[in-house]
C-alpha positions in Angstrom: -120.2 4.8 -17.0 -119.2 1.6 -15.2 -122.8 0.3 -15.6 -123.7 1.9 -18.9 -126.5 3.9 -17.3 -127.3 7.6 -17.3 -130.0 9.8 -15.7 -130.1 11.9 -18.9 -132.0 9.2 -20.7 -135.8 9.2 -20.7 -135.9 5.4 -21.3 -133.5 2.5 -21.9 -131.9 2.9 -25.3 -129.2 1.3 -27.4 -126.9 3.9 -29.0 -125.8 2.7 -32.4 -122.1 2.7 -33.2 -121.0 6.1 -34.5 -119.9 6.0 -38.1 -116.7 8.1 -38.2 -113.7 7.9 -40.5 -110.3 6.9 -39.1 -108.9 10.3 -40.1 -111.7 12.2 -38.2 -111.3 10.0 -35.1 -107.6 10.6 -35.2 -108.1 14.4 -35.4 -110.6 14.3 -32.5 -108.2 12.2 -30.4 -105.2 14.4 -31.0 -107.2 17.5 -30.2 -108.6 16.0 -27.0 -105.2 14.7 -26.0 -103.8 18.2 -26.4 -106.7 19.8 -24.4 -106.2 17.3 -21.5 -102.4 17.0 -21.7 -101.5 18.8 -18.5 -103.8 16.7 -16.4 -103.7 13.2 -14.8 -106.2 11.6 -17.2 -106.0 8.8 -19.7 -108.0 9.2 -22.9 -109.0 6.0 -24.7 -111.4 4.8 -27.4 -111.9 1.5 -25.6 -114.4 1.1 -22.8 -112.4 0.4 -19.5 -115.3 -1.6 -18.2 -115.9 -1.5 -14.4 -112.9 0.7 -13.7 -113.8 4.2 -12.6 -114.0 6.5 -15.6 -116.0 9.3 -17.3 -117.5 8.4 -20.7 -118.5 10.5 -23.7 -121.1 8.9 -26.0 -121.5 10.3 -29.5 -125.2 10.1 -30.6 -127.5 11.6 -33.1 -130.0 14.3 -31.9 -133.0 12.3 -33.0 -132.2 9.1 -31.1 -135.4 8.1 -29.3 -135.0 8.4 -25.5 -132.2 11.0 -25.6 -133.1 14.6 -25.2 -130.6 17.3 -26.0 -133.2 20.0 -25.5 -131.6 23.3 -26.8 -128.1 22.0 -26.0 -125.5 20.3 -28.2 -124.1 18.2 -25.5 -125.4 16.9 -22.2 -123.9 15.7 -19.0 -126.0 14.4 -16.1 -127.4 17.1 -13.7 -124.3 17.5 -11.6 -126.0 19.4 -8.8 -124.0 22.6 -8.8 -125.8 25.1 -6.7 -124.3 28.6 -6.2 -120.7 27.7 -5.6 -121.0 24.0 -4.6 -119.0 21.9 -7.0 -120.1 18.4 -7.5 -118.1 15.9 -9.4 -120.1 13.1 -11.0 -118.3 9.9 -10.4 -118.4 7.7 -13.5 -120.3 10.3 -15.5 -121.8 9.5 -18.9 -122.0 12.4 -21.2 -123.6 12.7 -24.6 -122.4 14.7 -27.6 -124.8 15.5 -30.5 -123.2 14.3 -33.7 -125.7 16.1 -35.8 -124.6 19.5 -34.4 -121.0 18.8 -33.6 -120.1 17.7 -37.1 -116.4 18.8 -37.4 -113.5 17.4 -35.4 -113.0 20.8 -33.7 -116.6 21.0 -32.6 -116.5 17.5 -31.3 -113.2 18.2 -29.5 -114.8 21.3 -27.9 -117.8 19.3 -26.8 -115.6 16.6 -25.2 -113.8 19.2 -23.2 -117.0 20.8 -22.0 -118.9 17.7 -21.0 -115.9 16.2 -19.2 -115.2 19.5 -17.5 -118.9 19.8 -16.5 -118.8 16.3 -15.1 -115.8 17.4 -13.0 -117.7 20.4 -11.6 -116.6 23.2 -14.0 -118.8 26.0 -15.2 -119.1 27.2 -18.8 -117.2 30.5 -19.3 -117.6 33.5 -21.4 -114.2 34.1 -23.0 -111.6 32.5 -25.2 -109.1 31.0 -24.7 -110.8 28.5 -22.5 -112.0 24.9 -23.1 -115.1 25.7 -21.1 -116.2 28.7 -23.2 -119.7 28.8 -24.6 -119.2 32.1 -26.4 -116.5 31.9 -29.1 -116.3 29.5 -32.0 -112.7 30.5 -32.5 -111.8 28.8 -29.3 -112.8 25.2 -30.1 -109.4 23.7 -29.6 -108.4 25.8 -26.6 -107.1 24.1 -23.5 -108.2 24.9 -19.9 -107.2 28.4 -19.1 -105.0 29.2 -16.1 -106.6 32.6 -15.5 -109.8 33.8 -14.0 -112.5 34.0 -16.6 -116.1 35.1 -16.1 -118.6 32.2 -15.8 -121.5 32.0 -18.3 -124.3 32.1 -15.7 -127.0 32.1 -18.3 -125.9 28.6 -19.4 -127.3 27.3 -16.1 -130.3 29.7 -15.9 -128.7 32.0 -13.4 -128.6 35.8 -13.7 -125.0 36.2 -12.5 -122.1 34.2 -11.0 -120.9 30.7 -11.3 -123.1 27.7 -10.7 -120.3 25.4 -9.6 -117.7 27.7 -8.0 -118.0 30.6 -5.6 -117.9 34.0 -7.2 -118.3 35.1 -10.8 -115.1 33.8 -12.3 -113.4 30.4 -12.7 -109.8 29.3 -13.3 -110.6 26.2 -15.4 -107.0 24.9 -15.3 -106.9 25.1 -11.5 -110.3 23.5 -11.2 -109.3 20.6 -13.5 -106.0 20.2 -11.5 -107.9 20.1 -8.3 -110.3 17.5 -9.7 -107.9 15.1 -11.4 -104.4 16.3 -10.6 -101.6 17.3 -12.9 -99.3 15.0 -14.9 -95.9 14.4 -13.4 
């Protein structure tokens, strides 16, 4: 994110500015702020330049050079391998604005791509920000309870890709990655 480069891209591209109303942007920001409130993170709509940061880029599915495949959001291959969590320093993630067309869907995607960049697995149950299963859970925060990982999201039969075992405490994993607010 500090160099505006990503290994997700198939070629160099320029992402056009996303056209979003002020009201929608405000709803997305409020939802994301609530989702990340317990943690030591600063959410901003302004590029912090060369300071370390994770970045979420909103882009249409059909943008040449960007492949969402079957997913609705992408984060770089973070190298999780059967219990080895890998945080992507200065991750750039992409959210498909054609799919995630409501503030709640966009907020859920932000939580998932930032969480994935910080080494979290997708989970199978609500309420959890990392759930891949329940559309009623779009605005949920990171759950402070053990929830089954969605192994199929990473092509595995069982277990978590990024944490040992078959469950994950998303709240604790986030706290370990970025710390809690004081």
